[in-house]
N, C-alpha and C positions, 0 to 999 in steps of 0.2 A: 283228644280222647273222645271216643264215640259216645253219643248221648245214651245209647242203649246200655253201655257199660256203667255210665253214671247212674242211670235209673236202677240198674241191678245193685249197685253199691248202696244206694239209698234204701232199697228194699232189704238188703242184707243187714244194714245198720239198724233199721227199724225192728227187725226180727231178732236181733242179738241183744246181749246184755251190755254191750259197749255203749258209751255215751258220745263218743267222738271218733271220727275216722279221717285220716288225711292221706291223700294219694298224690304222687308226683309222677308225671309221665311226659316225655318229650317237651320239657320246658314249661308244662302247665301244672299248676298245683290246685287241687280241689280239697276243701275241708268240709266235712259233713259233721253236724253236731245235733244231738237230740235235746240237749239242755238249753241252749240259747243260740241266737243268731249272732252274726259278726258285730252288730251294733249294740248288743246287749238286750234287745227286746226278747221277751220270752217266746219260745216256739209254741204255737197252739197245737195241742194233740190232734192227730188225724181224725179221731172220733168227733171232735168239735167243729170240724170244717165241713162246709156244704159243697165244696168243689170236688170234681172228680180227681182220682189219683194222678191221672195224666196231666191235668191242668196244674195241680200242685207241684208235680215234678218239674214241669216246664218252667213254672215261675221260680222255683228254687234254683234250678240250673241256670236260668237267666241271671238271677241275682249273684250266684257264685261266679259266673263267667264275667260279670261286670266289675268285680273287685279290682281295685287299683294295685294289685300285687304283681302284675306282670313286670318282669325285669327286662331291662334293655339288652341284657346279654343272655346267651344260652349256655347252660352248664353241661359239660360232658364229664362223665366219671370214668377214669382209667382204672381197670380192675386187673388183678393178678391173673396171669394166664396159666400159672402152675403153682403148686405148693412149694414153699421154701422160706428163706429168711430175707426180709426186705432191707436193703441198704440204700441210703440216700447219696452216698459218696463212693468213689472208686476205691478208696482205701481209708483205714482209720486215720482220723486227723485231717484228711483232705477236705477241700471245699465240696459241698454237696453239688450234685448235678444241677439242681434247680431249687429255688426258694419261693415261698409264697409271694405273689406279685410279679415274678419274673415273666417277661415275654419269651415265648418259646416258639420254635418252628415245628412243622409237621415232620415226624421221624426223629426228632431230637431225643437223645437219651435223657430220661427224667430220674431214673433210679436203676437199681439192680435187684434181681432176685437170685439168691444162691440156692441151687437145687442140685443135689448129688455131686457136690464139689465143683460145679460149673456156675459161672456168673452169667446170668441171662439178662440182657438189657430190657428195661421197661421204656418203650418209646411212645412219644406223643402221637396219637392218631390224627390230630389236627393242630393247626397253628392257633395260638391264643395266649392267654395269661394264666399262670398258676393261681387257682383260687385258694384251695386248701390242700395240705398234705395230711391225709387221714390216718397214716400209720407211723409210729415212731421208728426211728432207725434201729435196726437189729431185731425187730419183732418178727415172729413167725407169721406167715400168711398161708391161706389156702387158695386154691383156684377160685376165682370169682370175688375175692375180697376187694372191696373198694379201696384204692390206694391214694389217688390224687384227683381233685376236680380241676377241670380246665374251663375257663370262661372265654367265650368268643362274643364279639360285638355284632 
């Protein structure tokens, strides 16, 4: 995530009525809060600080990036490519294509989306492990709906 984007997010949070903002992008998670820092120490209002805004932003960004929340795996979200009904198995009562924790190969069918009486496969874009299945079997989805998270080491 670009430092200019982080600085802009900090500025937007400061000017808004929100107290907290969390953003995830490309395996990096950043949490900004006006009420308190991660370790529980109160945040000093900007008006009470003698540092320049750039120095404060750099210090806060450095502390955020130093958090030990970096995971050893990268999460990829598989999204619906079209609207329809999400199915985890090829037929009612059949075993699902994949379960949470299963190892999968790139191109492997993970689920189906029924659209206009056609069954369209949802394929794994990468090899990895199923993290979470985010949609219940038989639920309607729209294009772009997050369906499944995949974890890679």
